[in-house]
C-alpha positions as CSV (number, residue, x, y, z in Angstrom):
1,M,105.5,112.3,94.8
2,G,105.4,112.1,91.1
3,V,102.9,113.2,88.5
4,G,101.4,109.8,88.1
5,T,100.9,109.3,91.9
6,S,99.3,112.7,92.1
7,I,96.9,112.0,89.3
8,F,96.1,108.6,90.9
9,L,95.3,110.3,94.3
10,I,93.1,112.9,92.5
11,A,91.2,110.1,90.7
12,V,90.7,108.0,93.9
13,G,89.7,111.0,95.9
14,A,87.1,112.0,93.2
15,V,85.6,108.5,93.2
16,L,85.4,108.5,97.0
17,D,84.0,112.1,97.1
18,F,81.5,112.0,94.3
19,A,80.6,108.3,93.6
20,V,80.5,106.6,96.9
21,K,77.6,107.1,99.3
22,V,78.2,105.6,102.7
23,H,76.5,106.6,105.9
24,N,78.8,105.9,108.8
25,S,78.9,107.7,112.1
26,N,82.6,107.0,112.7
27,F,84.1,108.8,109.6
28,N,83.0,110.5,106.5
29,I,84.3,108.8,103.3
30,N,83.5,111.9,101.3
31,T,85.8,114.0,103.4
32,I,88.6,111.5,103.0
33,G,88.0,111.7,99.2
34,L,88.2,115.5,99.4
35,I,91.5,115.3,101.4
36,L,93.0,112.9,98.8
37,M,92.1,115.3,96.0
38,I,93.6,118.2,97.8
39,V,96.8,116.3,98.5
40,G,97.0,115.0,94.9
41,A,96.5,118.6,93.5
42,I,99.3,120.0,95.8
43,G,101.6,117.1,94.8
44,L,100.8,117.7,91.1
45,L,101.6,121.4,91.4
46,L,104.9,120.7,93.2
47,S,105.9,118.1,90.7
48,L,105.2,120.4,87.8
49,M,107.1,123.3,89.5
50,F,110.2,121.1,90.1
51,W,110.0,119.3,86.7
52,G,111.8,122.2,85.0
53,S,114.7,122.2,87.5
54,W,115.2,118.4,87.1
55,G,116.6,118.8,83.6
56,G,114.5,116.2,81.8
57,F,115.7,113.9,79.1
58,G,116.9,116.4,76.5
59,N,118.6,119.7,75.9
60,Y,121.8,118.7,77.6
61,R,125.0,118.3,75.7
62,R,128.4,117.4,77.2
63,T,131.3,118.9,75.3
64,Q,134.9,117.8,75.7
65,R,137.8,120.0,74.8
66,V,141.3,118.5,74.8
67,V,144.3,120.8,74.8
68,R,147.8,119.3,74.3
69,D,150.7,121.5,75.2
70,G,153.9,119.7,74.8
71,N,153.9,116.8,77.3
72,Q,150.8,118.1,79.2
73,T,147.2,117.2,78.2
74,V,144.3,119.2,79.7
75,V,140.8,117.9,79.4
76,D,137.9,120.4,79.9
77,E,134.4,118.8,80.2
78,R,131.4,121.1,80.3
79,G,127.8,120.5,80.2
80,R,125.6,123.0,78.4
81,Y,121.9,123.5,78.1
């Protein structure tokens, strides 16, 4: 679950919990909204925790070092942060 999906679940849950007033004996729509907000908050926290380990779009450089020794060529590729 991504950050956008988590924020969407929090928003839908907030609308269901705070703005909708439905009296039904089968289920409580406010409880469903609260559950959606909790699931969205947990998903948002997990997404933000793992965002740092993903690597992102920057701070990664690939370096290539070519060493030629007579007839032999060695290519060393390393990724650095």
